[in-house]
N, C-alpha and C positions, 0 to 999 in steps of 0.2 A: 191261383196267382197269374196275373197277366204277364206274358212273355214279350219283351220288347227288344228292339235293336240295341246293341250294347253301345251306350254313350256314357262311359264311366266318368265319375268325378275324379278330380286330380288325385285325391288321396288313394283311390282304388286303382288307378291306372298303373301305378308302380308295381302292383302285386298281381295283375291279371296274368293268367297262365299263358306262357309262350308256346309256339309251335314246338312239338316234340316233348312237351312237358305233361302230356295227357297220361293219366294213370291207366295201366293195362289191367282192367278188372278181371279178365279171364285168367291172368297169371297169378292172382292172389289165392293163397291156400285157403280152403274152406274148412270151417270147424264142423260142418255137417248140418243136417236139417234139424229143425226144432218144431215141436208141437205148440202152437200158440193157443193160449186159453183166454177167453174173454172173462175178465174178473167181474166187472160191473159197468154200468153206464156212468158217464161223467156227471158231476153236479149240474153242468150247463151244456148247451147243445154243441159247442164247437171247441173242444179242448185242443190246445196246440203247444203246451209246454208242461213238463213234469219235473219235480225235484223231490227226491227222497230225503227225509230228515228223521231224527229221533222222535219228533213229535207226530209225524205222519207223512202223508204224501201231498205235496203242494200241486195244484192243478191250475194252470193258467188258461183262461178261456179267451178265444179270439173274437167273440161277439162284441157288439157295440156297447154292451154294458160293462165290459172290461172286468169281469169277475176273476178274483184269485181266491181259490178255496183250499183249505187244509182239510184233508179227509183221512179216515182211518184205513190202513192197509187191509184190514180184515174184511170189511164189508162196504167200504166206500162212503160211509156216513160222514156228513160234514161236521167238523169240529168247530170251525169258524171260517168266515169269508168276508171279503170286502171288495170294493171297486176302486180301481186306480184311474183317475181322470186323464183324458187326452190321449190314450193309447190308440194306435191304428194298426191292426193286424199283428199284435204282439205275438212273439214266438220264442219261447225260451226264458227260463228264470232260474235263479240260484240264490243262495245265501252265503255271505262271506263269514269269516271267523268271528266278527263282531255282531253278527245277527242281522246285518242290513240286507235287504232283498234287492237283487239286481234283475232287471227285465230288459230283454231285447225288444224294443218298440220298432218292429221290423219295417213297416211301411212308412214310418216317419224317419227311418235311418238314425234312430236315437238309442242310447243306452240310458235307462232310467233307474234311479235308486229310490226305494221307498221303505217305510216302516212296516214290518210284517205283522204288526199288531192291528193297524187300522188303514193301511194303504196310503198314508200321507206321503206325497212326493217329496223327496229330500234334495235331489239334484238330477240334472239332465246333462248328457255328454254326447258328442258326435261319435259315430261308430266307425272306427278304422275298417277299411275294406268295403264300405258301402258303395253302391253304384248301380248300374243297370245290369240285369242278368244277361248272360251270353250263352250261346249254344256252340258245341264243338262236335266235329264229325265223330260218329261212333256213340254219341249219347243215346240212352234208351228213350223210347217215347214217353210222353207224359203219362204217369200212372193214374189210373182211375179208381175211385172208391168202389170196392166190391160189395159192400154191405149197405142195406137201407138203414137210415137213422133209427135209433130206438124210440119208443113212445116218449112224448114230451113229459117232462116232470111237472108237477103242480107249480103254478106261478109263485115266485118268491117276492115278498114285498120289496119295493124299491128302497135303496139306501142312498142317502145324499152323499155325493162324492166330495171328499175333502179337498180343500183348496191347496194349490201348489205352494211350496215353500219358496219364498224369494230370499236369495242370499247375496249380499253386496260383494263378498269376496268369492272368487271362483278358483277352484283347483284346476290343475292342468287338464285340458280336454273338456272342461265344464262349460256349459252354455247358460244363458239366462233362464230363469225359472219358467218364463212364459214362452220359451222357444217351441215352435211347432214342428220343426224338422232339423235334422243334422246336416246331411248331404243329400244330393238328389238320388233317386232310385230307391233300392231296397237295402236294408241293414242286416243285422245278424240274426241267428236262429238259436239253437240250443246253447246253454251256458253251464259252466262248472267253475268252482274255485278250488285251488290247491296251493298251499304254502304262499299265500298272499298274491297269487297271480290268477287272472281271469282267463279261462280257456273258452273259446266260443267258435262255432262254425258260421261261415258267412257265405250265403248262396251266390251272390253276384260275382264275387272274385274267385269262387271255387277254392277257397282257402280256409283253414282253421288258424286262429290267431291266439297267441299267448301274449297277454297284455298286462303290463304293470299298471294298476289303477292309480297308483300314487303319482306317477310321472306321465301317465298316458302314452307310454312308449311301448311299441310292439317289440317283444323279446324274440319271437320266432313266428314263422308262417309255414304251414304244412299244406302241400297240394292235396286236394280232395278228388275223388274219382268221378264225380258227376256234377250235374247242373241243378240239383235240388237237395243240397245238404240240409239236415234238419237237427233232430235232437242228439244230445251227447250224454254219456254216463261213464263213470269210472269203474274199471275192474282192476283192482290193485293199482299198479303204476302204469296202466295202459288206459286209453280213452276210446270208448266205442263212439263212433260218429255215424249216424244213419244217413242214407240217401233215399229219398222217397221214390224217385223214379227208378232207381235200381232195385227197389224193394229189398234193401240189404243193409247190414250193419258192418262197419269196417273198424277193426281194432288197431289203434295207432300207438306206437311206442312213445311214452311221455317225453323222453329226452330228445329223440330225433324226429318224431313225427312219422316215421316209417310205418307203412301199413303191413301188419304181421299176418292177419287172417281176416276172414269175413264170415258172416252168417247170412244165408240167403233165405228169404221167405218166398211163399208162393203167391200167385195172383189171386188166390182165394182168401188170403189172410187180410185182416184189417190193414189199411194203409198206414205207413209210419209217419208220425209227426213228432210230438214230444217224447223224450226218452229219459230214463234214469235207471240206476241199478240199485237193488236193495236185497240184502240177505241171499245172495247167490242167484237172484232172478233179475232178468232184464225186463223192465216195465216200459210200455209205450202206449200212446194213445193215437187214435185216428182223429179226424176233425169233424166227425158226424155224431160223436157221443159215446164211444166205447173206450174203456181202459183195459189193456191186455197185459199178459206177461208170459214168459217162458223161462225155463231153467237154463242157465249158462253152462 
């Protein structure tokens, strides 16, 4: 991802971290080291978002084909997949209680909803917190991928992308169906739903947001420790939020956003992108084709 001078949009400016608000990563209690296992390669070459469900593991690919694949936890075999039109660098997906899929269309600074059966776009929204990424003194250097990409999978026949749905009435925060962008700069990353609220990490503002999707009002904002927030996943009533450059996962209290502990990976482990939690294991993907896990 290209790093640019911070020129934040109006909506993001109000939540940009102030001097003195930087999280002291060294002071955060560590849960200890974990042995990362590579489970299998991703259905497509550039996975960037994960979501665990009772059906299987959803994998969002950031490639230009915009594949979203549902795979089996046991062996990574595809159950079904589709393409979502118009995404640009998508990173993070989740499903709400009604079964609607939500995707952070990161480079377009949009949040997109679609049908998890065929990928048909239902609505587009602007992303609170979107803007230009910034750097802060003490940030770690940009993390580099330690692994070579796995061998390419056999070519998959192209699937015609479904047309976007045009809706005359717009809910709060909703944009026109043909909207190409929400705000300038970058949008959100990993996403989760809980009790009707959408939780997501946002790289440019260095915040996690708790958003009411019915009113499109932010209920809470949590400061994050780095400049490359990524995937998120629930462990009970706490939320793990990864930071790629720190090569670490940070566990936040759901009610206060306070960081309670961290899990630190090594420079030899696959780089963190999409994240989810399933059956006592934290699953994550890099963006060159591997899906990994470790026991929490």
